[in-house]
N, C-alpha and C positions, 0 to 999 in steps of 0.2 A: 479765579476762573469757575466759570459755571459750566455743568456738564448735563447734558439732555439725558437722560437713563431711560425712560420710558415714554411713549407716546401712543395716543390712540387717536386714529383718522377716520372721518366719515368720507369714502372715497366713491366716486360714480366712475364705473368703467364699462367698456362695451364687452360683450360675451366673450370675444376673442381678444386678446388669450383667455384661457380658461384659469380656475384659481389656483391651479398648481403650477401651470405656466408662468403666471403673472408672480405668484409667490418665490418661484425658482430664479427668475431674472432679477427681482428685488434683492434676492439673497446674495446673488454673483454682485451686482453693483456695490453693495453693502456687506461685505464678508464677515465684520465682526458683530453682527445684527441678528437678532432672532425676530421671526415674523410669526405672525397669528393672524389668519386670513378667515373672515365669517362673514358669509353671505345673508345678509338680512333682508332684501326686496330684490324682485326680479321682474324687470319690465320687458316689454318687445323686444329692444334692442340694446338695454343695457341693465346693469346689477349695482347695486348698492352694497358697498361691504363695509366692515369695521375692520380696519386694519391695526393691529396691536405691534409696535415697534420697542424692542428693549435691547440694549446695549451698555456699555460702560460709558460712552460716548456716542451719542446717534448723529449720524452727518445728515442733518434734516435737508439740506440742499440736495445732496445726493438722492434722498429717498424721493423727494419731490420731483426730481428730475427722471428719475426711473418710472415713477407713475405716469409722469404727462408723457414720456417716450411711448408708453403702451397705450396711448390713447384715455388714459385715466385724468380725473380732475379731484383735485382734493376739496371736500364741501366744507368741512372743518375740522378745528382741531379739536377734540373732544374732552380729552384729559392729557395731561403733561406732570411728569416728575422729573424734577432738576435736584442737582446737589451742586451746593457752592463747595469748592476746594480751596481752604485757607490758603492765601500766599502772604507771606509777611508782607511783601511790599504794597499788594495791595490793601490788606487790613489794618495796616497802621497808617493812620492819618494823624496829621499834627497840625494843629491849630496855632497861630502866632496871636498871644494877644497883646 
């Protein structure tokens, strides 16, 4: 099993909701995640933000859905940290000769 533990997203969002509201809603949708929200560019109607998400196992689909539900879109996944959890059934492969 592979777990995503850290992901850095480049997100485009409207000015509303503001950063605090946006982050709070993300935290409500993904209660075991830690979020860091940083605005890197502001245009007339939108903001580009770098969103860092950390957890023991990030529910990426939930994070993505929450961003979309608030009018945002993920432009790119800039960084990812994953860990492979050894499972005896997955890690043992047998080859018949």
